[in-house]
C-alpha positions as a printed Julia matrix, in Angstrom:
325×3 Matrix{Float64}:
   0.26  -0.29   -0.25
   2.84   2.72    1.15
   4.92   2.43   -2.74
   1.46   2.68   -3.89
   0.48   5.55   -1.78
   4.39   7.23   -2.8
   3.69   5.93   -7.07
  -0.04   8.43   -6.99
   2.17  11.09   -5.06
   5.17  10.63   -7.34
   2.16  10.68  -10.93
   0.0   14.07   -9.26
   2.54  15.67   -8.04
   3.95  15.68  -11.88
   0.97  16.56  -13.38
   0.96  19.19  -11.59
   4.2   19.96  -12.1
   3.3   19.61  -15.82
   0.03  21.95  -15.89
   2.47  24.68  -14.04
   5.04  24.92  -16.01
   2.33  24.37  -19.11
   0.76  27.91  -17.94
   4.31  29.43  -17.76
   5.27  28.81  -20.68
   1.73  29.92  -22.17
   2.03  33.82  -20.37
   5.65  33.71  -21.95
   4.24  32.89  -25.35
   1.6   35.93  -24.92
   3.99  38.15  -23.93
   6.4   37.44  -26.94
   2.88  37.63  -29.15
   2.59  41.57  -28.47
   6.26  42.01  -30.51
   3.68  41.77  -33.74
   0.55  43.06  -32.74
  -2.28  42.63  -35.5
  -3.37  44.86  -37.09
  -6.93  44.82  -38.79
  -6.7   45.19  -42.68
  -8.12  47.1   -44.92
  -7.35  46.1   -48.41
  -7.39  49.65  -49.85
  -3.49  50.1   -51.04
  -2.52  46.17  -51.93
  -2.64  46.32  -56.1
   1.68  46.4   -56.17
   3.16  44.89  -52.11
   4.64  42.01  -51.64
   1.95  39.18  -49.29
   1.62  36.5   -47.9
  -1.87  35.96  -46.89
  -2.3   32.65  -44.18
  -5.82  32.07  -44.72
  -8.43  31.0   -42.28
  -9.42  27.41  -43.12
  -9.66  26.33  -39.71
  -6.74  23.5   -39.33
  -6.02  23.37  -42.92
  -3.44  25.37  -45.21
  -4.42  27.51  -47.76
  -1.82  30.79  -48.6
  -1.75  33.3   -50.83
   0.99  35.14  -52.42
   1.14  37.94  -53.44
   3.73  40.15  -55.7
   3.71  42.88  -57.3
   0.13  42.61  -58.91
   1.06  38.73  -59.72
  -0.78  36.17  -57.22
  -0.38  32.1   -56.18
  -1.86  29.88  -54.49
  -0.91  26.81  -52.37
  -3.94  25.27  -51.71
  -6.92  25.36  -50.74
  -7.83  24.18  -47.24
 -11.25  22.0   -47.1
 -13.27  20.61  -49.03
 -16.75  18.71  -48.53
 -16.58  15.79  -50.14
 -13.91  13.91  -47.91
 -13.7   10.14  -49.29
 -13.04   9.06  -46.53
 -16.38   9.28  -44.21
 -15.02   9.21  -40.79
 -13.89  12.88  -41.19
 -16.15  14.25  -43.35
 -16.53  18.23  -42.14
 -17.83  21.03  -43.32
 -15.98  22.18  -45.77
 -14.64  25.59  -46.28
 -13.73  26.01  -49.95
 -16.36  28.69  -50.46
 -14.22  31.26  -48.12
 -10.87  30.65  -50.34
 -12.83  31.62  -53.48
 -14.26  34.62  -51.74
 -11.38  35.63  -50.87
  -9.48  35.19  -54.49
 -12.15  36.88  -56.14
 -12.04  40.05  -52.74
  -7.83  40.23  -53.37
  -7.06  39.01  -56.31
  -9.45  39.56  -59.1
  -8.72  41.92  -61.66
 -10.98  45.79  -63.44
 -12.2   42.31  -64.91
 -13.12  40.71  -62.74
 -10.96  36.79  -63.31
  -8.62  35.93  -61.01
  -5.16  34.65  -62.68
  -3.25  32.89  -60.6
   0.21  32.44  -61.83
   0.66  28.46  -60.18
  -1.48  26.68  -58.03
   0.6   24.32  -55.47
  -1.08  20.89  -54.21
   1.53  20.37  -51.15
   0.32  17.51  -51.01
  -2.94  14.78  -50.39
  -4.55  14.64  -47.56
  -8.04  16.42  -47.18
  -7.07  19.58  -44.91
  -5.14  20.9   -48.1
  -6.08  20.22  -51.38
  -9.56  19.62  -50.57
 -10.64  23.14  -51.29
  -9.14  22.82  -55.02
 -11.83  21.56  -56.91
 -13.71  24.36  -55.36
 -10.89  26.89  -56.58
 -10.23  25.37  -60.18
 -13.57  24.32  -61.43
 -14.44  28.61  -60.97
 -15.13  29.67  -64.04
 -13.4   33.62  -63.33
 -10.27  31.54  -61.77
  -7.9   31.52  -64.01
  -4.69  28.76  -63.76
  -1.25  29.21  -65.47
   0.42  25.98  -64.58
  -0.48  23.32  -61.5
   1.65  21.63  -59.76
   0.23  18.09  -58.84
   2.74  15.59  -57.65
   3.41  12.85  -58.88
   1.95   9.4   -56.52
   3.84   6.09  -57.24
   0.56   3.85  -58.64
   2.04   0.41  -56.72
   0.13   0.4   -53.68
   2.67   2.46  -51.88
   0.73   5.21  -51.38
  -2.94   5.48  -49.37
  -6.08   4.17  -50.81
  -7.66   7.92  -50.93
  -4.18   9.54  -52.84
  -5.21   8.3   -56.25
  -8.85   9.13  -55.82
  -8.3   12.91  -54.57
  -4.79  13.03  -57.41
  -7.25  11.9   -59.89
 -10.05  14.32  -59.16
  -8.08  17.1   -59.71
  -6.93  15.8   -62.94
  -9.63  15.56  -64.27
 -11.17  19.31  -63.72
  -7.45  20.08  -64.64
  -7.96  19.03  -67.64
 -11.39  20.22  -67.91
 -10.42  23.47  -67.84
  -7.47  22.87  -69.94
  -4.64  23.37  -67.41
  -1.32  22.47  -67.62
  -0.45  19.72  -64.99
   3.0   19.28  -63.91
   3.76  15.79  -61.89
   7.24  16.98  -61.74
   7.42  19.57  -58.84
  10.87  21.36  -59.94
  12.91  22.43  -56.91
  14.66  25.68  -59.32
  14.16  28.61  -57.89
  12.15  30.96  -59.86
  10.34  34.32  -59.82
   6.36  35.72  -58.82
   6.55  39.3   -58.71
   9.65  40.35  -56.65
   9.33  37.12  -54.92
  11.5   34.0   -55.89
  10.5   31.12  -54.84
  12.03  27.14  -54.29
  10.11  23.95  -54.03
  11.74  21.7   -51.79
  10.7   17.85  -50.35
   9.92  17.2   -54.32
  11.09  13.92  -54.49
   8.64  10.58  -53.44
  10.11   8.8   -50.58
   8.35   5.77  -49.26
   7.32   6.77  -45.53
   3.87   5.58  -46.45
   3.36   8.57  -44.89
   1.59  11.33  -47.09
   2.8   14.07  -44.41
   6.31  12.9   -45.46
   6.29  14.2   -49.08
   4.96  17.42  -48.53
   6.35  20.13  -50.7
   7.96  22.91  -49.15
   7.73  26.56  -50.36
  11.13  28.93  -49.53
  10.17  32.56  -50.47
  12.85  35.17  -50.91
  12.58  39.15  -50.66
  15.29  41.33  -50.13
  17.08  39.88  -47.41
  13.27  38.39  -45.77
  12.67  34.61  -45.95
   9.54  33.11  -45.19
   9.74  29.23  -44.76
   6.24  27.13  -45.41
   6.7   23.55  -44.61
   3.3   22.04  -45.17
   2.45  19.24  -43.5
   6.31  17.64  -42.94
   7.44  15.35  -40.2
  10.6   14.86  -37.83
  10.06  11.03  -37.79
  11.87  10.45  -41.3
  14.73  13.99  -41.21
  12.54  15.3   -43.26
  13.52  18.51  -40.87
  16.82  17.58  -41.34
  17.74  17.63  -44.45
  15.18  20.61  -45.08
  17.49  22.75  -42.33
  20.22  22.23  -44.56
  18.95  23.17  -47.74
  17.28  26.0   -46.41
  20.54  26.58  -44.69
  20.65  30.07  -42.92
  17.77  31.86  -39.88
  14.37  32.41  -41.48
  11.85  35.32  -40.81
   8.22  33.2   -41.15
   8.1   30.23  -40.42
   4.63  29.01  -41.85
   4.26  26.27  -38.61
   3.99  22.3   -39.89
   0.83  20.27  -39.3
  -0.81  22.63  -37.61
   1.16  22.91  -34.63
  -0.09  19.2   -34.07
   2.77  17.34  -32.16
   5.55  15.39  -34.85
   7.1   18.82  -36.76
   8.91  21.15  -35.91
  11.5   19.56  -33.35
  13.66  21.45  -31.09
  16.82  20.29  -33.55
  15.11  21.95  -36.66
  13.79  25.35  -34.39
  17.73  25.51  -33.4
  18.64  25.59  -37.01
  16.26  28.2   -38.12
  15.72  30.74  -35.89
  11.96  31.81  -37.34
  11.02  35.49  -35.97
   7.57  35.2   -36.41
   5.27  32.15  -36.81
   1.84  31.67  -38.44
  -0.44  28.27  -37.32
  -2.86  27.92  -39.72
  -5.41  26.57  -36.6
  -6.92  27.09  -33.23
  -4.43  29.12  -30.95
  -5.23  26.0   -28.33
  -4.94  22.89  -30.55
  -1.01  23.61  -30.55
   0.66  20.2   -29.12
   2.48  22.0   -25.73
   5.77  20.09  -27.0
   5.09  22.58  -30.65
   4.06  26.3   -27.93
   7.33  24.88  -26.01
   9.41  24.21  -28.39
   8.45  27.62  -30.22
   8.33  29.46  -26.86
  12.2   28.21  -25.42
  14.23  27.3   -27.96
  13.25  29.19  -31.03
  11.33  32.21  -28.32
   9.33  32.89  -31.02
   6.45  34.25  -31.19
   3.48  32.32  -32.88
   0.15  33.9   -34.53
  -2.92  32.08  -35.23
  -5.25  32.02  -37.87
  -8.12  31.6   -36.79
  -7.92  33.94  -33.84
  -6.88  36.24  -36.58
  -9.33  35.25  -38.81
  -6.52  35.1   -40.76
  -3.48  36.87  -41.39
  -1.58  38.71  -43.73
   2.17  39.2   -43.89
   2.85  42.3   -45.77
   6.47  42.25  -46.87
   8.12  46.33  -47.3
  11.16  47.88  -48.96
  13.55  46.8   -46.22
  12.34  43.65  -45.81
   9.81  44.29  -42.41
   7.09  42.31  -41.61
   4.24  43.82  -41.07
   1.08  42.01  -39.09
  -2.7   42.69  -40.66
  -5.79  40.54  -39.64
  -9.02  40.21  -39.83
  -9.1   38.79  -43.48
 -12.61  37.69  -44.38
 -16.19  39.39  -45.41
 -18.38  38.99  -41.65
């Protein structure tokens, strides 16, 4: 009985200590977030600006790149017709389409996207893409749709999602690029480079997420999709990026398995964006951001979307409240 009581005291005491530690880290993170106060966005002077728009699609990714009047879209959040019935939920595709028309439409009402990138085949990233591709008022210059093997090495739903997107692109006459390049190219004043473009047979679709490095002068942002740390993907990306970055799109919506201590020590981001509810960021991810790299993070859901504007001096200006009520 004494041993059981001692074990109970140790377990309960440990849980209390972890709880208090988590509260302390949360307070420290909130104080750090004050370094980047979020201002309401008006879109009054956004035409030629250089911006990264992180849309509020709840716990999912959709990022609009904008520079010198050119636009590109990376992922499009959730869709309403997920082939996995167990995780079907209301889609956010209309929210993405409406935002594109609000921000990126020309005087003729047409949205022209230089490219669309599907980072990988999880529904919180590509579920909304059919609605984007089908919209007759959205023109897509090229569609980066990563290839996948047809020998049973991928999850059953991946071929379904990929074929669905291929058929829509064919209907609209959108050029599809399955072999995503990793050479640097320009989008307005941005220099972009895709990474992790080669298929790796880890049986985890997240490990095959295409990562995007964005550079504007001295400013650098890393958009990590859903990469994991387990199989060394974070280590490979950090080695290739080589130097600290200014902005990090936190991988996998802030869930565990990503945003590791070695990765953050190498990248040292000044600011992080979490495409999720702030309260759903896993404790170890929050601890790593707060204590290892001392990086404040902003939630796209809390701010109803985040726009990061890069000015001529390569400084970040942060705005929120992006969507129509």
